[in-house]
N, C-alpha and C positions, 0 to 999 in steps of 0.2 A: 511739126512734131508735137506729139501730145505732151502737155505740161504735167509735171509730177506734183501731186498735192499730198498734204499730210495724211489724208484719209486713205491714200492709195495702199498703204501698208496693210490695211484691214483686208483689202481684196486679195493681196498676195498671200496672206496667211488666213484665208477665209475659214478653213476647217479648224484651225487652232482657236480662232475667235469664237466659233460655234461651240467648241468644247468648253471654252472658258465661260460662255454664257450659260450653258447647261449646268455645269458644276456650280456656278455662282447662284443660279436659281435654286439649286438644292440647298445651298447655305441659307438662302432667303426663306425657305420653307422651314427647315429644321431649327434654325437659330431662335426664331420667336416661339417655337413650340416648347422651349425650355421654361417659358413663363407658366405653363400649365402643370408642371411637375408637382409644385406645392399644392395646387388646387386639387389635383387627383388624390393626393395623400390626405388632404384635409377632409375631402368629401368621401373618402373610402369607407365602405360599410363593414370591413373586417380587416384584421391584422394581415391576413394572407393577401387581400386585395391591395393593401397599402404597400406590402413588400413587392408585389408584382409591378405596381406603378413605379416604385423606386427603381427596379431593374430596367423598366422601359425608359425611365428618365436618364439612367446612366448610359443606356444605348444611344439615346438622342444626343447627349452631350458628346459621346465618342464620335458619332456620325458628324456632328457639327465641327468638331476639331479636325477630323480627317478631310471633310469636304472643303472647309475653309483653307486648310493648309494646301490642298491640291489647287484650289482656285488661285490663291496668292502666288504659288510657284509657277503656274501656267502663265499668269499675268506678268510676273517678273521676267520670264523668258521672252515674252512678246515685247515688253517694254524695252529691255536691253537690245533686242533684235531691231526694234524700230529706230532707236537712237543710232545704232551701228549703221543701219541702212541709209538713214538720211545724212549721217556724217560722211559716209562713203559717196553719196550723191553729191554732196558739197565739194568734197575733195576732187571728184571727177570733173566737176565744172571748173574748179580752180586750175587744175593741171592742164586742161584742154583749152584754156584761154589763149588767144593770140597775144603776142608781146605788147601790142598797143593797149589792149584791154587790161593786161596785167599792170602796165605802168600807171593806168588811170584809176586803179582800184586800191582802196585802203587795205593794206595787209593786216592792220590791227583790227579792222572791222571783220575781216575773214576769220582771224584767230578768235575774236570774241564770239562769233557765230558758232564756231566749232567747239567752244568750251562753255561759256556762260549761257548762250542761247539754247544750246542742246540740253543743258541741265534744266533750264526753265521749261523747255518742251517736255522733258521727261517728267518733271514734278507737277507742273501746272496744267499740263494737257493730258498726257497718258495716265498718270497716276490719279489725277482728278476724275478722269473718265471712268476709271476702274472703281473709284470710291462711289461714284454716282450709280454704277451698275450694282455693286455689292449692297450698299445701304438702301438704294432705291427698291431692290427686290425685297429686302427685309421689311421696308415700310409698306410695300404693296400687300404682302402676305399678312403682316400684322393687322392692317386695316380689315382684311378679309376675316381674320380671327375674331375681331370685335363684332362682326355680324353674327358669328357663332355664339358669342357670349350674350349679346343683346343688341339688336339693330339700332336702338336709340343711342347707345354709346357711340356707334360709328358716326352718327350725324354730328354729335358734339366734338368728337375727336378730329373728324375731317375738317370741320370749320376752324378749330383751334390750331390744327397742324399747318394750315396755309400761311399763317403769320410768320413762323420761323423760316419759311422758305422765301416768301415774297418780299418781306420788308428789307432784309439785308441786300437784296438785289438792287435796291435803290442806289447802292454804292458801286455798282458795276462799272459805270463810266469812269469814276475816279480811280478804281482799281486798274482798269485797262491803261489809262494814261500814265499812272504812276509806275506800272510795270514796264512800259515802253521807255519812260524816262530813266529807270534803273538800268535797263539794257544799254541805253546810250551812254550813261555815265560810266558803266562798267567797261564799255568799249574804249572810252577816252582814257580810263585808268590803265587798261592793258597796253594801249599805244604808248603812254608815257613810260610805263615800266619797261617795255620792250626797248625804247630808245636808250634808257639808262644802261640796260644790260648790253646792248650792242655797241654803245658808244663809251663804254667804261674807260677805255684807255685814253680817249680824248679828254674826258672829264678829269681824269687823274693828271694828265700832262698839263692841262690849263688850270688846275685847281678850281674847277667849276662844280664840284660835287654839291656844295651847299645850295647853290641856286637851283639846280635840277632836283635836289631832294625836296626843297620847298615846293616846287611846282608839282612834284609827285604827291606830296602830302596834301596839297590843295585839291588835286584830282581825286585822291583817296577820300578826302573829307566830303567832296561832292557826291562821290559814289555811295558812301555810307549814309549821307543825308537822304539821297533818293531811295535807298533801300529802306530806311526808317519810315519815310513817307508812305511807301507801299505797305510795309508791315503794320503801320499805325491804322491805315484804312482797313486792312485785313483783320486787325484785332477788334476794331469796332464791329465788323461783320460777325466775328466769332462770338463776342460778348453779347451782342444783341440776340443772336440765335440762342445762346445759352439762357438768357433771361426769358425769352419767349418759351423755351423748352420747359423751364421750371414752372411757368404759369400753366402750361399744358398738363404737367404732372398733377398739379393740385386740382385742375378741372376734372381730370379723370377720376381722381380720388373722391371728389365731392359727388360726382354723378354716380359713381359706384356705390357710395354709402347710401345715397337716396334710393337707389334700386334695391339695395339690401333691406332697407326699412320698409319698402313697399312689397317685400317678398317676391320680387321679380328675378333676383339672382341670389345664389348662396354666398356666404362669406368667402368660400373657396374661390368662386368666380370673381368676387371683388378683388381678392389678392392677385388672381391671374391677370385681371384687367389692369391693376396697378403695375404689376411687373411688366406687362405687355407695353405699357406706356413708354418704357425704356427703348422699345423698338420703334417708337414713333419719335420720341424726343431726340435721341442720338442721330437717327437717320436724317431728321429734318435739319439738325445743326450741320451735319456733314454735307448734305445735299446743298444747303445754302452756301457754305464755304466753297465747295468745289465747283458749283455753277459759276461762282464769282471768279475762281481761278481759271476755269476754261474760257470765260469771257475775257479775262485779263490777258490770257496768252494769245489772243487773236493776232495782235500786232507782231508777236514773236513768230507765230506760224507763218505769217505773210513774209516776214523778213527772210526766214529760212527758205520758203518756197521761191522767193525772188532770186536768191542766190543759186538754188538748184536749177531753176529754169532760165537763168541768165543767157540771153542771146538766142533762145530757141525760136523766137518769132521776130527777132530783131532784123531790120532790113540790112542789106549789104551796105558797107561803108560807102559814103558818098564818093570817095576817091575811086573805089573799085567799080561802083555802079556806072559812073560816067564813062569809063573806059572799056567796059565789057560790050561786046557786039553780038548782034543777031541772037543765036540760040543761047549763048553763054549769058547774055544780059537778061534774057527772058526766063531762063530756068534757074539762074544762080549757080550753075555748075561750073567748076573750074577744070582746066585741062590738066591731066596728070602728065608727068614727065618721066620717061624711062631711063634717060641717061643725059648728063650734061656734056655737050660737045663744045659749046662756046658760050661766051657771055658778052653782051654788048651794052654800053652806056651811051646814050645820045642826049647831049645838051642837058645833063642832070644838074639841078640846082636845089638847094635846101637851106632853110634858115630857121633857127629856133625863135629868134626875135624878128618880127616882120621888117624892122628897120635895119637889121644887121645881118646881111647874108653870110653864111658860114662857108658854103661852097657854091660856086657859080659855073655853069656851062661846062660840066665835066663830060668829056667824050673819050671813050676808050673801048677797045675790043681785044679779046684774047680767046684762044682755043687751041686744040691740038696739043694739050699738055704744056702750054707756055707758062713761064714763071715771071711774075710781075712783082716789083717792089714799089711800095708807096713810101716816100720819105717827106719830111717837112718838120717845121717847128711844132712844139706842143700847142694844141688849140687851133691848128689850121684846118682840121676837119678830116684827118685820115681815118680815125676810128669811126666817125659818123658815116663816112663813105663806105667803110666795111659793113656797117650795120644796114645801110641802104641796100647794098648788094645782097646781103643775106635775107633782107625782107623784114628786118626789125622795125623799120620806120616806113610808114605808108604815105605820109603827106609830103610829097616832093613833086617837083616839076621835071618834065623831061621823060625819057623812056629808059627803063632797065629791062633787058630782054635776055632770055636763055634760049639758045638754039633759034634765035630770031623770033621768039614768041614773047610778047609783053608779059612781064612777071605778074602784072595785075590780072592776067587771064589764067595764070597757072594755079594749080592746087598746091598750096604752100606746104602742106604736110608731105606731099609727094616730093616737092622740091627739096625740102630739108633732109630727106633721106639720102640725097646725093651731094649735099654740101656739108663739110666739116668746118665749124667755126670755133675758134678758141681765142679768148681775150686775155689780157694780162691780169684780169681780176676774176677769173672763173671761180665759181663757188665750190668750196670743198665741204663735203657732208661729214657729219659726225658719224662715221661708219668706217669699215675696214678699207685699207688701201686698195684691195682688189675690187670691192664694190664701188669705190670712187672712180675707178678706171672703167669697169664694166657696166656700171649703173644697172646691175641686175640682169644684163643681157648674158647670153650663154657663150662665154669665152673660157677656154681652158687655161690652166695655170701656165702652160708652156707659151701660149699666145701672150699672156700678160707679162711673163718674164722676158719674152722677145722684145716687146715694146719698151719695157723698162731698160733693157740693154741699149736700145736706140737713144733714149733720152738720158742715158748715163746714170741710172738710179739702181741698177741691179745689185751692185756690190753693197750699196748703202742699205737697201731693203733686206738683203741677206743677213746683215749684221744685227737686225732687229730681232728680238726674242721670238716674236710671232710671225715674222716675215710678212707675207702678203695679207695675213689675217690681223695685222696690227691695226687697232682702232685709232683713228685720228681723233685726238681729244676735241671736245666741244669748243674749247678755247684755243685749239691748235697750238698746244705747247710742246708737243713731242716731235714736230718736224719744222724745218727751216722754211723761209719764204721761197728759196730756190727749189727746194724739194717739192713743195706744194705746187709751184708753177710747172714743174716737170710732170707731176702726176696729172695735172689738168691737160697738159699737152699729150701725154700718153693716152688719155681718154679719147682724144680725137684721132691719133695716129693708129690706134688698134682697129678702127673701123675703116671699111673700104669705101671711100668717097671718090666721086669723080672730080671734086673741086675742094680745095682747102683755102680757108681765109684765116690767117694767123696774125693776130694783133699783138705785137710786142711780147711774144710768148717767151722770149729769152732775155728780157730786160733785167732779171735778177740773177742771171747765170754768169759764170766766169767765161773768159774769151774762148778757152779750149772747148768747153762743153757747148757753147753757142756755135762754134765752128762745126763741130761734129753733127749737131742737130740740123743746122742749115744745109750742110752738104748732103745729108740723108734726104731732106725735104726736096732739094733741087734735083735729086736723082729719080724722084717719083714720076710716074707717067701722068699724074693728075695735073689739072690746071691748079696753080698755086698763086695766091695773092698774099704777100707778106708786107706787113707794116713794121717798120724798124727805124730805130735811131742810129743803129750801128752802121753808118755809111762807109766806114773805113775797113770793114771786114774783108778778108781776102776772097770771100765767096761772092762779093757784090757783082763782079764782072761776069758772073755766070747767069745772072738774070737776063731774060730776053728783053725786058723793058723795065726801065726805072723812071718813075714819075715823081717829080717834086711838086708838092702842093703848097700854095700860099693862100692864106685865109681870105676868102671872098673873091679870089682871082682865078680859081681853077688851076690848071696845070701851067707851070712856068716853063718847064723843060721836059723833054722826053729823050732819053738816051737809049740807044740800042746796045744790048749786051753783046759780048763777043761770043 
């Protein structure tokens, strides 16, 4: 798969970039021409001619204003579009990760890329690139205009103009390293701040605010220091360019005066040459600064590109590669699944710690709409087993199969279209109740209300002022834990799955609501695997199989339901 690069956006918006270049070149021509307005009037031979030149000058100034406004607006649209495009590319990569990659990736690094690094890309790459185009065109045409005034002026100006561009570039390496360091320190600060916001209640309960605030201040200090280091080097580059630019101005003035005394140019042309030096000095300073910014942004560009292209050429995971056979192993293609009719576990073992097995030698099979309950003490591996069956965890021993096909050969996206999984800690979004259930899929209000009736929430939602359109607060203050748990369960039940895995989905509910939900689930034609602590519920004898799990020992007993 072709990798996406920062420059790809140029190709996508090719004609917009062409228009930008054309309009900017117009600015590059007409802006330096303003330097000749005073010369024309000084050297005019009559009042009428002077007035004519004045009117031409006004027209040039107006054209400069209009063309520069158009140029900047075209660029701003492209700049914003580019950042939007690459931000969307990053989001697409993040949301399409498999769960294993998600767990092994820093969320703060992703957030920093989407915010700080995108800002740096916008300012230090795209904006700098535009400044190079705009001021580079002015510099080019200004040098050509010196040929018109006097070719010898061009020689001195060209030599003097190289210094403001070349010398500050000696700082490029330091700028690049300092910019990368600033990005890393910003990422660390975002991570620490996110931890404080997400864990506020824990900090409050344990009176640990002071310690975390100090750590955050330390990270903020490091972030500020790294930014200062970058800006300090940038300031050296700017002031050095300014100094060299001032030297250039006096060189032009000196050469111009000598040419006037030698009667090679008029005083008017000397004034024009001096004014024109502003279109050498300023562009040289801007070019120097922005070449440095573009160089400094290289590492940020690579960081964004690495996120966007994450996994595009990555080999299959070792676990899957070893078990794929024949054509599947050679092509990397996985088998799609149309319907789940049965699931089989054969001698499945898993451990987080290599010396401490969590589950050992699990074997079970179910199909034909069977209902299975997994029970056992906390920490015995029930939830881990559910995640293994769902495909959240890849590194296990043994075989997990659907319809007698090894899960490691199946297309996981296809598989997950047929399995509904709900845990006791399903995430609730800062969004409406309806969107939390539908997740922006196309379900009618009637379908949502029906599933809310099943989980016992319809009356409670009806009492809310905005009903299904009630927005769940970011800090989840307007709904109880039990209500949130039932919203998460409704999210699964509204969808038509062949198989359901429900992990402690009624742990926060009262016995009557639990009973109603479980009786509904047990009537479904689907295969259902329920993890529960409620072993005394009246519905327990309706399960086809009840497995008791002991940590590191697998199944201790298997009871047949009535």
